[in-house]
Every structure is written in C-alpha cells, then in structure tokens.
N, C-alpha and C positions, 0 to 999 in steps of 0.2 A: 586405506582410509582410516582416521580417526573417528570418534563419536562423540557427540553431543546428545546425552541420553538416548532416546532410541533412534537417532538420526546418524547415519553414514556421512561422514564429513570430509572436504578436503579442502584445504587453502592453497590455494595456487600463487605464486610469485606474480605472474601475469598472464593474462588471457584477454582475447578479444573480447569475449562476450559469456558471462556465467549463464546466462540462458540458454545460448548456443551449446556450451558445454553439458548443461543440464538435458537438453533435448537429445544429444548424442548418447548420454549415458541411458537415457529413458529406452532406448532401442535395446538394451540387453542388462539392464540392471537386474541384479538379483535381490535388491534391499527394497521393502516397501517406502521407506523414507530416507532421502539423502538430500544433502546440502553440498553446494560448490560455491566457495567464496574466493576472492582474489585481493591481493595488495594492489594490484593494477589492472585496471580494465580500459583497453584502447578503443573498443567500438561499442560501448554501452548505448543502451537506447530505451527509451521510455515508451509511453502510450501513443498510438497512432502514428507509427514510424519517428517520432522526434528522437533525437540525439540526447542521451543522457552523459552528462559532463561527469566522468569518473575522476575526482581530483585525489592526491596521495592522502592516505590517512582517514578518508571516508570510508565507508562500509558499503560494499556491494556484493550481493550474494542472491543465490537462486534455490528455492525449495523445491524438491521433487517428491510426489507421493500420488499414488493411486486413488483416484476419484470418479465419482460417477458424473457424466456431463450435466446432469439436471441441477447438479448441487453446487455447481462454479460459482455461481453469484453468492451464494451463501458463504464458500469458503473465503472468497475475496473480502467480505464482510469481516469474517472471522480474523483473517491477516492483518486486516487494517486496524480493527479494534485492539488486537495484541499490541502493535506498535504503538496506538495512542497509548495505550495503558502504561507500557513501559516509559515513555517520553514524560507524562503526565507525572509518574511518580518520581521521576527524577528533578523535575523542576519545582523551584521555589512557587507557592500560592499566587504570587503577583502576576505570573505569567498565565496568559490565557491559552489553552492547549484545546484544539478542536480538530475534528475530521472534516474533511471537505470530500463531498462525493466525487467519483466513486470510491476512493482510497488514498487520499493523500492526508498527511498530518501537517496541521498548521500552528506554528507558535506565534502569537499576536499577529494573525492574519499573514504571516509569512511562511511559505512551505519550507519543511525541513526534511520531508521524506516523499518518496514515490514508489509506484508499484506498477509493475507489467505481469499480466496474467497471459499464459501461452499454453496450448495443449501439446504435450510430449505425444510419444509411442505408448502403445501398450497401456492406454487408459491412464497415463501418468498426466496429473497436473503440475505445471511448472508456475511459480510464482517468483518472479525476480524483485528485489527490493533493494533500493538505493536509501541511504540515510546519511545525511551532512553532518557528520560527527565533529569535524574540525574547520571545515572551510565551506563556503557557500559558494556555487559557481556563478560568475558573472557572464552573460551573453545578452545580445540584442534579441534573441529568439525566444528568451523566455516569457511564459505567458504572465507568470505572478512573481511578485517578489519572494526572495528566498532567504533563507538563514542557515546558522549551524547550531549545534549543542554547545560549541565552544563559545560562540558570540553570546549565549545566555548564561556564561558562567559554569557550564559542565564540561569538567575534563574527564574523558572517559576514551579507553582504545575501542578500537571497532570490535574485536573479538570478545570483550567483555560486554558490550553491547548485543553482539549477536546472541551470546549464551543468554542474557536476560529476556530477549524476545523469544527465542526458543522455548525457554521455559513457561513464557507467558502463554505463548502458541498452544503448547501443549495442555496446559489447563484449560484454555476456552474449547480447544477439540475434544477433550474430554467432557465438558459440559454440553457441547453440541450434539456429540454421540449418544449422551445419555437422555438429553431434554429436548432435542431439537433445535430449530432455530431460532424460536421465540426469546429465550433469554439473551441471545447473542443480538438480535435485533433491536430489543429494548436497550439495551447498554449502547450499542452503536449508534440509536436515534438519541440518546441522552448526550452524547458525546459530539453529535455533528452540528457544523454552524449552518444556520438558516434554516432551520426548520420552522413552517409556518410564517415565512418572510417571502417576500418576492425576489424572484433570481431571474437570470438569463441564462440559458443552456446552448452552447454552440454546438450543434451536430455536424455531422459531415456535410449536409445539404443545408440546412437553416438555422436561424436563431430562433430562440422560442422563449416566450417571456410568460411568467406566471408564478403562483404560489407554490412553494416546495411544501408538500403534506406530508412527506414520509419515503419509505421504500416499500417494495413489494417483497414477496417471499423468495424471490431470487436476486435480490439486491437492487432491482431497478429502480431508478427514480420516479417517484409520482408527483405530477406537476399539473395544478389546477389552472388551466387558462381560462381567458374569458368566455371560451366556447366550451370546454370540455375537459375531462380530467385525461390526461395523458401519461403513457408508461414511455419511460426513455432508458435504453440500455447501454448507450455509450455516447459520451459528449464531455464538454468542458464547461462548468460551472462556473459563472461571473457573478458576484452579489452586488444588489442594487443599494447604494448608499441612501438611506431615508435622509430627506431634509430636515435641519434642526430648526 
C-alpha cells in the first residue's frame, strides 16, 4: 500500500465495489486509517440499495477507520462537510454550492457527489464516496439532476481531488477531536440547503412534509411538522419550490 498522509492507500485498476473491498480489509486490517480507490468499479452502490454508476475518470473510493458507533452520524457530517469545502474552494463564486441532507453535495442544485456509510468489522467505519469528476451519469433511476466538476469548468484528475479531500478531512477530524461536534455542526448547517424552509422527506415507509429546522447531535434531520417536531435518521430530501 502507498500512503496519503496517515492513510494507507491502495488504488486498484478495477474492482466490483471499494466498500466491499474495505469491508474485507477491516476483518484483518493492521492500519487504523486506510483508503481503497479504483479506476473502474463495476458494482458500485449508493444509499438505500441503489446503483452507483461509476463512469471512467470519476472518483470512487472508500475510507476505513475505527470509530465509536455512537459517533457515526457526526462523522458522516464531518465527511460531507469536507467534500463540500473542497468543491466550494475549487469553483468560482458564481456557482452555488450546498450540502443536501444527509451527505450529498450540490452545485446549482445538481448533485455532484454521494456517500454511503457502512459498518466494517472490528469497529471500523466505512465511508464510500463517489464524485463526478469528469462526467455525470444519466439514468432514468436517478432521483435528482446531476452534474460534474468538468461541466463547471474544473479540470482536475481523480487522485488530485482525493488528496485534497483527505487533507480537508484530516483537518476537520482534528477539529472534531479537539473541540467536539459543535464547530463541525455549525459549519455544516451554514452550508446546507433548505434550512428553515419547507421540505418533503421520503423515508422507507412514508412521505413527511415540514420545516427543516436543523440537525441533531447525531446528524439526524429535525423536521417541524404541523403536529410535532420529528427526528429523521434516514430518507431522501426533496425541496418544495416557493411560488413567486
């Protein structure tokens, strides 16, 4: 394995799923922090069992590191904030860059990245990340419009982006270790789209409409409905456009 900072790193030519590879490695890993990336991924997957279309030249990788299960939600916020900050710094100010709960990054309301959290063995957390570096996939199954960095005029190769992300993640991880979740949460809320606006959340069992009031200390979405304030731990957010 090579290294990126403190992370042991393997870049494969082809694999079915970097998350699956990371899970296998977690069974016997001797490193506290590792990354598996791939030039080609044939069976990538996204949240809630969806397919992740892995186009050549885009970035797909998985981080593996040890974490307390109680901290998983905070670490997902930390990871998505790090992605957001890298992309925000790359793009001219004319583009609007936002987070979308729970962990997507949007450019002008089009999705450019996604994330999949899974538990590994031996207390490892696995975070799989896909970023549309040079091309945005097209599929009838996509829930949201998509874009790529290249479509916004950013020419960067996948491994340069990976190194930038890991550097940002490590900086935020250090802040989190020293100061707790509060500064990460504040930065995340400043970046998210739809705060204090009406949204609709599609969970596995229902659609819930209400005002997006923030996130809790485990990264859960706080939704004020007509009847009560709800905590939502998994779902897809859809924005309700205001009438002009």
